[in-house]
N, C-alpha and C positions, 0 to 999 in steps of 0.2 A: 693080308691084303686083299686075298681073294674073298675072304669071308666079308670083308666091308663091302665089297662091288656087290656081291650075292644079296646082303640085306638091302643096299641101295635099289637093285633092281625089283627085289620083291615089295619094298615100300612103292614105288614107282606102279607097279604092276595093280597093287591094292588099291591106289588112288585112281588109276586109270579104269579100273573094272567098277568100281563104285560110281565113278562118274557116267560110265556106259549104261550102268543099271538104271541111274535116274534118268537118263536121256530116253531108255526104251521102256521102262516099266510104266503102264499105263492104268489111270483110275477114273473113276467119273464122280463126279461131286456136284449137287444141286442143293444151295443154301440161300436163304433169304434174310436180310437185315441182321446180319452176323458180324462180328469183328474179325479183323484179319488174324487175331490170335486164336478164334475158333475155328478159322480154316485150316490153320496149320495144325492144331490138334487133330481135326480129321483126317488130315494127309497122315500123320503119325499112325492114327488107328488102322488106315487101309494100308499101310507099306511097313518097311522094316528101318525107315528114316527116322531120326530125330533131328530136330532144330535147335540150333544154337544162335539166340537173337540178343543183342544188346537194346534193351527197351529203353533206355536214355537216350538212344539216337535213331532208334525205328520206331515209328507209332504203330502199336499193335492194337490201339483201341478203336481205330478208324473204322466204321460201318461199311459193308459192301454187301453185294448181290453175287452169287458165283452160280454158273451153269455150264461146268467142265465135262464133256462126255467123251469118254475114251481118250483122254489127254494125258501126256507123259508129265511127269512132276516138274521138268524144267520148263516145259511150256506154261504150266500153270503159274509157277514162280514169276515167269515173266510177263503174266498177265497182271499179277497182284502187285509187284514192285516195278519202279522206274528204275532199269537197269542201267541208264547213264548215270543214275546217282547212287545205285545199290549194286554192290557185288554179291555174288552167290557162290560159294566155295561147297564142293561136295568131297567129304573125307572121311572114308572108313564108315560109310553108313551114317555119317552126320552131315548136315547142311548147315553151314555157317553163313548167316546172312547179316551184312555190316554196309554202314555207306563207304562210298568210294573215297578215297583221299584224293583231291583234286588241287593241284597248285593253281591257288587263285591269283588272278592278275591284280597287280598293285600299280599305282599311279597317282597324279597330283589332281586334287580338287582345286578348282580357282573360283572366286568370287568377289564380290563387291558389296559392301554393307552401307546403306545411306538412311538418312531419315526420312520417314514416308511423307512428312508435312513440308519440311523445307527442301528435300532432294539434296541436303548437303552430305558429304561423306562422314563416316563416324569412325574416327580412329579409336582405338584401343578396346574395341569389342572383342569379346572372348569367343573363339570357335574351339569345340571340344568335339572329339568323337566318343560317342557315348560308350561303346563297348570296352574301350582301353582307358579313357581319360586323358589321352594324349591331345594336345591342341595347339593353337596360336593365337595372337592377337592381331586385329586389322593394323594397317599402317596408317601413315598420315592421310592418305586419298582414300581411307576405307577399305582397301583391297587386302585379300588374304589367299594364301595356297597352302594346300595340307595334303600330305601323303596318306592315301586309304587304301584298303585291300579288300577286293571283293565288291560284289554289285549291289549289295543291300547295307551299306554302312549308314547309321543315323548320326547326323551331325548336329548339335544345338549351337545356337547363336545366341549370346546374352549380352546386355549392356544396363548398367544400372539406370533405373526409371523408365525402362522400356520392356513391352511383353516378349519373353524369350520366344524363339521360333526354332523348328526343328525340321530337317530336310534328310529324305533319303537319297543317298548319292553313289555314285560308281567312279571308279578312275577315269579321268579325262573329262569330268562334267564341269561345265561352267555354270554358276547361278548367281543371280541378282537378288540381294536380299534388301527388302524396305521395311524398316522395324518402325513400329508405332510406339508412341509414349504410352505407358500404363496410365488408364483413366480411372484408376482406383487409387484413392490417397494413399493407401499404406503401401503403394509402388514408388513413391516419391523418394528420391535420393536425399539424404541427409549427411551433413558434416558431423562426425563424430569426435571422440578423443583422438588428439594426434593428427587431425585432419584428415582422417580415414573417412572415404565416402561409403555408405553402407545403403542397402534399401531400408526404409522405415519399417515395414513388417518384420525385419529380422532384429530388432532391437529389443532389449526386454526391459526398458525403462522409458519414462515419460520425456518426450522431445517434440519441440514446435518449430515449425520453420516458418521464415517470412521472406518473401521476395523482396530484393531492394528497392523495385519501382513502388512498393508500397510506402516508402518514406521519401521519395523523390517528387512529391505533387505538393504537398502542404509542408514547407520546409521552414522549421525553426532555426534559430542560430546553433542550437545544439542538436544533433540526431536524437540523442537520448529521448528528449520530450516526445518526440513521434512516435515511440514505442508504447507510450502510455496506454493501456487498454487492450492491448491486441495480443498479449500472450498471457495465459492463465498462470497464476503464480508469480508473474512479474510484475512488480509494483515499482512505479517510477513515482518520486516525491518531487514536484516542480515548485520551485519558488517563484514568487512574483518579484522579488527583489532582484535587481539588475546585477549580473556578474557572479550570480551564485549557481553553481553547478547543482543539475539535479541528481538526486540521490538514487541509485537502481539497487534494489533488493529482490532477489530470488528465493523464495520461499523464506523470505524475512532475513536472507543474510546476504552478503556480498559476493557476487558472482566472479569468477574469472574472466577476462577478457581476452580472447584468443584471435588473432588476426593472421589469416593465411598459415595456421597452424603454429604460430609463434605466441606462446603466453607471455607477452612483454609486460614488465612490472609497472611502466610508466605511461604508456599510450592509452588512451581512453577514446571512445565513440567521437568525443568533442574534436578529436585531432585528427579524424577522417571525414572526408567529404562524403555526403550521402549519395551523391552521384558515383562515387567509385565502389559502391557496395552493390555487390552481385546477390548475395543472400546472406540471412542471419538465420544460424539454428541455436535454440535456446536448448541446451543439456541440462535438465532438470534432476537436481539430488546429486548426490555424492558418487553413486554407481555409474552414471552417465559420464562422469569425468574422472574416474578412479586411477586412470593410467596417468594423470596430471599430480598425483599425491595431495599433500596438504593443501596446496596452491588452488586444487580444483574440488575441495572439501564441500564447498557450498554450490557447484553446478558451475557452467560455464556458457557464456556467450560466444557462439564460433561466427566469427565475421570472414566471409569469403570476398574479396575485392575482384573487380572486372580487369581481365588481361587481355581480351580479345573478343572478336565478334564471329558469330556463325558464317555470316558471309565474308567472301574474300573481297580483297581491294581495300583501298583508303576510304574511311568514313570520319565524317566530322559531327559531334553532337553538342547541342548547346540547350542549356537548361537554365531560364531565368526566372526568378520569382522576387516579387516585392509585395509587403504587406505593410500596412499602416494601422496606427493605433485609433480605433474607431469607437472609443468611448472604454468603460470599465463594467466588468461583471461585479466587483465588489469595490465597494468605496467608503471611507470612514465618514461618518456623518457627525457633525459638532452642533452644539448650540451656538447660536450669534447672538443671544439676547444680554448676555453678561460679560464684562470684562476681565482682565487679568485681574488678580488680587484674592484677598481672603476676608471673611466676614462681612461680605457686601460692600467692601471698600477697594477702589482701585490700588494695587501696588504692581510690580514686575514679577510676582511669582505666583503660581497657580492660577486657576481660572474660577475662582469663587467670589469675584469682585463685584462691582458695582452694575446696576442695570443700564443698558444702553438704550439710545434712541428716545429717551423720556426728558431730555433737556438738561441732564445733569452734567457737569464739568468737573475737570480734575488737572493737575500738572502733567502734562504729556512731553515726550520726546520730539522736537521737530527734526525730521532726517535730513531737511533742506539748508536750513542755517545752523544745524547740529547742536542746538541748545534746547535746554528744558523750558517750556513755556506754561503759563499758569492760564487758569480758566479755559482750558480748551474743551470744546463739547465732547462727551462721550458718544460716538456714533458707531455703527457696525459697519465702517467702510473697509474692512477686511474680512467680509463674510465668504469671500471666494478665494482666500489666501492660497489655499493649496491648487486650486484650479488654475489661478495665475501664475503660480510658480512652476507648473507642470509645462513640458514641452511636448509638440508632436513627436510619438516615438515611431519608428519603423524597422524593418528587418528586411534587407535586401541579400538575396542568396544566389549568386552566380556561378555557373560551371561551364567550361568548354574542353572537350576532350577529343583527341584525335588517335585513331585506331588504324593501323595496317595490319590485315591479316592476310597471311600467305600460305603457301603449301604446307611449309615445314615449322610454323610458328607466328607469332604475332608480337607487336609491341603498341603500347598504349601509353599516351602521355595526357595528363589532365591537370588543369589550374582551376581554382575555386576561391572566391572572395565572398566574405560575409561581411556585411556592416551592419550594425546595430545600433540605434538610437534609442537610449532609454527615456522614460518618461520626466527625469529631473534634469536640470542643466549639467552639461560636462560628462554626462553618462554616455559613454561611447565605446564600442568595441569594433576593431578591425581585425579581421581574421583572414588570411591566406593561405591556402594548402596546395601543394604541388605535388605530385605523385608521378612516377615512372615505373611501368611493369611490363612484363613480357614471358612468354613462354616459348620454347623450342622444342620441337620433337623430331628426332633423327632415328629411324628404326626404332631400336628398342631402348633410345637413352632421352630422356626428358628433363628438361632444365627450366625452372621458372624462378624469376626474380623480381623483387620490387623495391622501391624506395618513397618514402613519403617524407616530406617537410612541412612543417606547420608553424606559422608566425601569428600570436596573438598579442594585440595592443590594446591596453584601455588607459587614458589620461587620469582615470578616478575610479575605483571600484569601492570607495567609502560612501557612507550615506546612509545605509540600511541599518546600521546598529541602534542601539537604544539612546546611550548617552551620546549627544553629538550628532545624530542622526538628522534627515531632515524632517521626518513626522515629529520627531521628539521636539523640535524647535518650531514646526509649521502649525500642528495641530494638538500637541500633546499639553503643553506647559502654558501657553499664551492665549490670549483672547482675540477678538474680532475688532478690537478697537485700533489696531494697526494694519497699514496695507502694505503688503509686500512688494506692490510695484514702486513706493516711494523711497524703497531701501536698495534699489538695483546698484546705487553707488554705494558700495560697501565701504569706502576707506574714509575715516577721518583725517588720519595722517598715514600715507602707504608705509605699508610694512611695519607699522608701529601700533595702531589703534584703529578699530572696526567702528563702523557707524553703526551703533544699535543702543536700543534703550534699556538693555539689561547689561549690567556690569559684571555678575557674579557665577550665572548658571548657563546661560542661554547665548546663542551665536545667531549672527546675521545668517539665514539660509544661502543667499547669494555669495557669502564670504566663505561659507563651508564649501559649497559646490567647486569654486575656483581657487581656493588658497589652502583650505585643510584636505588634503588629498593623499591617496596611495595609488600610485600608479601600478599597473600590471605589465610584465613584458615577458612572454613565454615563448621560446624556441623549443621545438621537439623535432626529433628526426629518427625514423625506425625504417629498418629495412631487412631483408631477408633473402636468401638464396637456397633453392631446394633443388636437390639433383638426385634422379632416380635411374636407375638401369633394370631393364628387365632381364634377369638371367636366364630364366625359362619361362614358359607360358604362365607357370604358376607360382614363380618364384620373383621377386622383386627386392632390390636393396636399394635405400635412400637415406640422403644425407642433407640434414637441413640446418641453417645457423640463421638466427635472427638477433639483430642488436636494435636497441633503443636508448636514444640519449636525450637528455633535455637540460635546460637551464632556464630557470625562474628567476625573475629580478623584481624585487618591489621597493620602491623608495617612496617613504611617507615624510610630510613635513606637515608643520603648522606654524604661522606667523606669530610674532608678539601680538598678545591681547586675546588670544583664544581662551574660551571660557571653558569649553568641554572636550580638550583635545589632549594631545601628550603633554604639553607643557606651556603653560601661559607666557613663557619668557622667549619662547620659540623653541622648534624642534626639528631635527633632520635624522633620519634613519635610513641605511641601506641594508638590504636583506638578499641574500643570493643562494640558492638551492641548486645544484648541479649533481648530476648522476647519470649512472646507465644500468642495464641489464643485458646480459649476454646468455643466449639459449642455444644449446647445440644437441642436436638430434641425430642418433644413427639407428636405423630400423632395418630389421629383414622380416620381410612379411611372404607369407606361403598362402596360396590358394588352389587347392586341388580337389578334383572330384573323382569319386570312385563309386560308379553306379548312381544309385540313390543318394549317396552321402557326399556332402561337401565339407570339407575341413580347411578352415583358415586359421593361420598362425602368425604371431607377431612376436619378435624379440628385438629388444634394442636397449638403448642407454642415453641419459641426458646428464649434461652438466650445465648448472643452471649457476650464474654469478650476478650480483647486484651491489652497487655501491652509491651511497648518497653523501654528498658534501654540503653541509650548510654554515653560513657565516652570514652573522648580523653585528651591526655596529650602529651607535647612535650618539648623538650628543647629549651632554650632561649639564645642568645649570643654566640652559638657555643659548641663544644663538649672540655672538659678540657683535656681529655685524647685521642688523637688521635687514632681512630680504636675501641674504646671502645664505644660501642653503648647501652647505657643504660640511662634512665631519671637521674640517680644519676650522670651522667657526664655532666648535664647541668652546663654552667658556671653561668648563672643567675638563679633565681628561675623559677621553671618550669611554663608553662602554662597548665591551664587544663579546659575542658569544661564538662558539664554533661547536660542531658536531660531525662526526665522520662514522658512517656505518658500513659495514660489509657484511655480506652473507653469501655462502656457497652451498649448494645441494647437489650431491651426486647420486644418480638415481640408476636402478636397472629394473626392467620390466618386461613382462611377456603377457601374451593372450593367446589363447586356444578357443577356436569357436567351431562348433559341429551342427551342422543342419542336415536334416532328413527330407528329400523330396520337396525342399523350399516350403515345407510347413512346420516343422519343429526345429528350433534353434535353441542352441545352449553355448554360453559364452563365460569363461574363467579368466579372469586377470590376476596379477599379482605385481606389486612393485615394493621394491625397496630402497628407502632414503637415507642418506647419511648427510644429517644437515649441521651445519656449523654452528648454530645457535643453541645447541646442547652440548653438555659434557661428553667426554670421549665415552663415557660408560653408556650414555643414554642416546647417542646421537644417531643410532641405527634400528630403524622400525620398519614394519612390513604392512602393506596394505592388500588384503585380499578383496575380490569381489567375484559374485556369481550372477549372472542373469539369464533369464530365458524367455522363450515367445513360443505360441503355440497357435497355428491359424486353425481354428475350429471348423471354418466354412469349407476346408478340403475335406473334412470326413462327414460332414453333415449331408443328408440328401437335398436336392436342388430346392431352394426355397426362392421364390420368383421375387420378392421384395429384399433379400439378403444378398448383398454383393460379396462382403468381406466381414470376417468376425476374428478377433485375435485377443488372446489373453497373453499377459506378461506379468514377470516378477522379477525382483532384484534383490540383492542384499550385499552390502559391502561394510568394511571398517575404514575409518580414516582417521588421522591424526592432526592436531593443530600444536604447533610448536610454540614455545614463548617467543616475544619480539627479539630482536637483535640486542645482545648484551643485558637482557632481562634478568639473567642469571649472575651476572658479573657485579662485584663489589668495587665499586669506584668512588674516588674521592671527587667531591665538587670543588672546583677551584673558581675563585673569584678575584678579580684585579683591582687595585686602588681601594682597597677596603678601609684602611684607616692610615693616614699619613703617608700614603702613597705606596704602601706595603700589599702585597697580594696575600691571599690566605686560601686555606684547603681545608675543608669539612669532610669528616668521616660520615659516611650514609647512616641515616636514621632508620633504614629499613635492612632487615636481614635477609640475604639472597644466597641460596644454596646452590651447588652443582647437581644436587639429587632430583632436580625436577624432571618430571617424565612428561610427555607430550599428554594434551588433552585428547581423549578416544572419543570417537562417534562411531555407532552403529548404526545403518540405515536400512529400512527394510521398505518395499515398495511394490505394490501389485496393481494391476491396473488392466483395462481392456479397452478396445477400440473396434468401432464397427463402420461399415459404410452400406447404406440402404438405397433403394429404389433408383438403381442405375445411376449411383454417384450424386444423387440429390440430396442425400442427409448424411452427414458425418458425425461420429460420437465418440468422445474419448474422456474415460473417467480413471481417475488414478487416486488411490489412498497410500499414504506413506507415514512412517514413523522414523524419527530419529532421535536416538538415546545418547545422550553426552554424559560422560563420566571421566574420573579422575581429572576434574577441572582443577585449574589454575587460579589462585587468589591471594589476597594479603589478608592476613589472619592477624587480629590486633593482639598486641603483648603488653604486658605490664610496663609501666615507666620505669619500675625498678630495675628493669634489664638495660636501660639506656638505649633501647629501641621503641621504635613506635609498632612496626608491623613486621610479619614475616612472610615471605614469598613460598607458600607451599602448595602441594597437591591437596585438594580436600575429598572427602567422599560423598559429597552432595552430588547427586544426580538428576537429570532433568531429561523429559521426554516430549519432543513435539510431535503433534498429529495434525496431518493436514489431508485436505481433499481438494481435488482440482478436476474440473469439468470442462470441456469444449464440445460447442455444438455448431455444426455449419450445416445449413439449409438452403438449397435453391428453389425456391417455390416456383420460379417462372424460367423457363428456357425454350424459346422459340428462334425463328429465325430473326426477329427483329428486338426481341424483348429477352433480357436476362437478368436475374434478380438473385445476388448472394448475399445472405446473412451470417454472420458468424459471432457467437456468443461464447465468452468465456467467463468462469466463475471460479474462485478460490479461497480458500480460508485454512488458517493454521492457528494453533493454540500451543503453548508449550506449558507444561505442568512439573511440579517438583514429583519426582518418583522415589527420592531417598535423600534424606538430611544428615550431614555430619553432626555426629553427636557432641563434637568438640568446638567446631567452628562455625556452624550455622547459626544465623542469626536468630534471637529466641523473641520472635515477634508473631502475634495472632494470625496473621495472612500468609505467614512462612509455615505450610505445613503440607505433608505428602497428599497428593491429589489437588492442592491448590494452583491457579495460575501464577506464572513467575512475573506478569507484567502488571501487578496491583498498583493502581494510581491512588497513592496515600496524600492526605492533606490534615492540616491541623484545623478542622472544622469548627463549627460553632456548638456549643453545648445546645443539646436539644432535649425534648421531654421524649416520652414513649411515643407520642403521635408523629413526633419529627418537627414540631414546632421550636423555632429558636428561642432560648432562655434569655431574659433581659435582666440587667440590673441597673437601677437608676435611669431606666429607658434606653440604655447601650447593650448590644449583643455581647455575650460573654464568650470569649475565644476559649476552645477546649485545650486541655494541656496535653492531650493523647491524639496521636494520629489514628485516622480510620481510613478505609478504604472507600473511595469514592466511584470506583470503576476499574476498567482497564484500558491501558495505553494503545494496545493493537488493536486495528479494525477487527469485526466479526468476520468480514468477509468482503472481497474485493470483486469487482465486475466490469466488463466492457462488452459493448456490443459494436460492430463494425459492419457496414453495409456498402454495396454499390448496385445501383439499379440502372442497366444499360438499355438504351432504345436506339437502335441504328447506331449514329456516331455520336450521341450524347450519352455522357454517364454522370449519374448524381451518386455521390460517395459521403457518407458522415461516420463520424465515429464517436459513442456516447460511452463515458464510463463512470465510475464512482466508487465511493467506498461507504461502508455501513459500520456504524459503531467506531470504537476507539475515540480516547479523550486526550486532550491536550489543553495546555494552558494558554489563554488568550492574553498576551501581555499587552497588545493595544487596548482591548477592551477595558483590563483592569485599570491600565492608565488613565484611560478618558473618564472613568467613573472617580477614579480617586483626585484627579486635578481638578474635576468639575468641568470637563470640556465634552462629556457624554450628551448627546442630543436628548437622551431622555432625563437629564437634570434639569431640563427646562420645562418646570411645572410649577403648579399653583403654590406648592410648600416653599419653593425657593423665592417665588414673587412675594408671597407673604412675608418671609423673612427680610428680603433685601428691601422691598419697596415699603411695607406696612409695618415692619420691627416685630413681626411675630414668630414666635418659636412654637409650632404647633404640629410638628411631626411626630407620629405615633408609630415607631417599629412593628410589624406583624411579628406576632409570637405571643409568648408568655412571660410572666414574672413570678419569682419565688415569694410566696407570703409566709411560709412557715416549712420547718424540717431541714434536713440536712442530707447529704449524700457521700457515701464513701467507695471509693475506687480500688481497684487491685492495680498491680504495676502494668497492667495492660490497658488501663482505662475502662475495664469492664465494672459494672455496678456491683458492689457487694450488699449494701444496704441503701435505701433510698426512701426517706420519709418526707421528702418534699411536697409542700401542696401548691399548685398552680393556679394562677388567674390569668385572663387575658391582660397583655401589656396595655396600660394606660396611660403611661408617663410620657408627656409632652417634651420632645427636645429640638434641638437646632437640625435642620435638614442637612446643613453641611457637615455638622460636626457627625451626624450619623453616617451618612454616605462615605465620609472619609474613614471612618472606623469600620464601616461593613465592607468596604472596598479598599483593602489596605494598601493598596499600591501595585507597582509593575513586578515587584520582587517577592511578594507576598502570596502564596498559593491559597486561594479560598475557593470552596466548593462552587460558588456562583460564578466565577471566572474560569471555571475548568468546563470545558465545552465539548459537547458531541461532534465528532467530525463528518458525520454523516454527509454526503454530498453528492449530485449528481452534475456531470458537465457535458454539454455539447463540445467535445474537445476539437474536432475537425469537421469541415465541410467543404465539397469541392464540387463544381459542375464543369465537365470538362467537354469540349467538342473537338472531335477528331475531325480536321479540315480533310474533305475528299482528296483522293490521291491524286486525281487530275489536276485540281486547282493547286495542290502542292507542287508537282512537278512543274507546272506553268511559271512558278516563281524560283524555280531553282531547288526545291527542295524535295527530299524523298518522303517526308511526312513532316505534319505539323500538329500539334496539340495545344489548345489554347484553354486556360481553365480560370474560373474565379474560385478563390480560395479563402478560407477563413478558419481561424484557430482561437479557443477559449472563447467560443460565442455566448454561450448560456451557462449560467449557474444557478443551483438551488442548492440551500444549505439547511439543515434542520436547526442548528443553533448558531452556527457562524453566519452572522449577515453582512457585517462590516469588512470582514477580512476573509482571504482565501485559504481554507485549511489543507490545501493541497499538499504543501509540505510538510505539514505536521508541526510539533512543537518545535520553537525556534527561540534563541536568545535575542534575535533581532526584533524591530518592529516591521510589520509585514505591509508592504506597499499595496497601494491599490492594484487590482488584478486586471490586466490589459486586455482588450478584445480587439482582434486582428482580422483585418479584411484585406484581400489584395488579388494580384493577378499572377499566373504562371504561365510560361511559354516553354515548351519543348519541341525541339526538331533535330532532323538529321538530314545532312546533305554531304 
């Protein structure tokens, strides 16, 4: 014990004496521009002391000048170091220098985050301590409170779409933060898969955003039409026929429609009011929508609806638009010089009849006395039949919505009504849409919900078809010797016989419009609820459920005496389709910052279910009571059909995203589906995806004209499953087949349970840049989509008892596409601003592998060839392309040849708005280049003799002068023969040709050359290249003072127009916008009107 005490005393003495020596021993130092480390080394050389210093915590490289004369070491060290922050300990001739451990003060930092422009609070902004990654989010009023330690902590404040900000803070500090929206395009907020909002610069795939107000001025009856030409790669095929929905293709395929995060199976854009849309984000390609599985394999259209306002309180908005038919941009022109008939004589079929207006007479039907009369003059009194049958069309689109925005949430109610009057009688659409939505935020809990109901009613959607359609009966098969105005009384005997001159093929158009009808009645309701809870500042859980249900009803009927409808004995049918889809999501998301790294995570699952139930029944044998339209009026037992389909997909998915310094981004996703449409062995399949982006402008030296430059790339695998019950072998059951007995038929196709999903691999690379202070924006994307393991029907030998087998084949195709968007602001001053946006896209699909067993053996189906070859049975031609004739008539080839390709070479659009003070001029021009389609109306008019170009000298000579003097252009064979292989390629050819000189009937030649509306010939397959002035508007923003005087917050008055001008390369009389159609294309309407928008 005594020894321990002695050792302690000696140790204490040693430390004490060492310290005393350091305090009493004196030295002299004179040094200039030296480091502190060099000073300490000099002290060591002049004394017996050694220094121990942690260079990680004490900066020894700092330069200094010293002039110490006869000073103690302790005094010198006090001059060199700040003793308030540095401790100096002398121990056994060692001097230990270390930072003092100070207990730092901790406490709260408080603040409020508001929008710099609107001064409104910003709930949900992220506030993080950079040194620890700890943080919080702002509350509903934009305030926050965060515990910090020390006086020099740095906090970062961020909000998607706004420029991040940093502040140096200390405990007890109060700060006011005003955030500014990012003025660079790539800072825009976009809605990605599963409704997750992200900055555009962070995504590794092509995406394009459009604000809702872009579709709220020029308003068509269907909002889909308004998207035409505004998004690169998104092609809208708009029909001129009443009631025909536009077709929307994204990169040539059908995209998924997602509304408020819910991928409903039945709701379309037509079921939403454009005034309820806040934004539309187009996710291009499979990577963008990989988390939706097979439903998102073709990209997605993400629609976000309006749920509140930025301003608090009650507000009411009104948007009223009316447009009228102001003429047509395409119109079928027919000859008015010749009557119905054939071979130059009047009859009630074809339009190759007698010459009109030269004093000739014939027997004609009198629609007033309803008898045939002899010696009636043949005159062209019906030369304006189509014009006289048409009515003034119009579209009205009105919306009123009420929003109440409070501290903790909002509620919004909206009602819209659309009325469309078509160009033909009884073509009307009434569409009403009601929506109620809102959101609530209470601390860390957020609740959003919405419900929309839409009702569509039309008394008749029939009349566009070929047989029995309006154009078929007005211009296709009848001449100008009859006047449509004389047949408005269409009954000879009500419900039994119509007043019309043809009793075999054609019907009175007034009769068709009012009596031969198909009604449309659609009800659809969709709703969702979304609840999220912020477990931690960096962790959130979300549950979302969406349901849409629909009921479609069609009633079709025709009276007795109908020539070209369902039954000349009368007909009635009812068709009803009901169904619903249910989508439930549960997601856990993470977002954590570690220094320069940010890690985002997502894990969740989805249960998706859909059901569709179809029922149809119709009369057979005619109606037992004329004019009584009911299934009970069927003369024979009714015919009925039913169909029930159900599908369920269970899914698990996840996503991990890593970013570095908001400059480099990497995303990895995975999803596994279990699909009920496949067998148990095949129903589980996995979708991976990888995407990334890199902000090059962050590492480049400052370039004055370059604001932003990004590279991106992505890759994914997606699956496409067979349709519901496609792999099931089911009997076909028919009732009342023979003697009242029912029957069941074994299927004629073999279907196996070993079918695997079709697989697609998509690769994409792109770049985006912003130049000249946000005055130019550029985005370029290249992509490839390889499809393999295709599902198809393969032909079987009839000896098997089956016709086809449902199999996976080894044929592979690859789609290659390119997309470009360019935005320019040429003028931006106090009074003037001009924005121009250009988009361009093309995609072509090629065969990259052919199945050795099942691929068709045709010359144009080869590896490297396009898959969209447009083939026809063309005319036989010589080596120079001249048509070969025999006896003066063209000879049809026995072999198909490629005439071109059905898909367009490229699609483009230009959108511009020029603003001067309170006036804005906007327009949208778009078009397609290339692509072929069969013009059914063109072929019909030539074949029937109604085409305007059939009114020529040859026809006049034949009908009036009795001459047959037409010589078809081309050649004739004078000697020799030709031999073909099985593909129609010439093996040997000894033919000798001379110019065709054989005179024939002009009518006979034309009817053979133009073989009719159902026979494809090269001369009726036209290039769809066209340009359209799609939209035009001139908006005057009424001065605020004037608006306030009449009780309005604001008022915008616009003159609007749609489908105003058209130019077509080959399509002159019909509009090729919709592409190929089985129907006859109605004249393309030009609309002009007025739009009023106000808030009060």
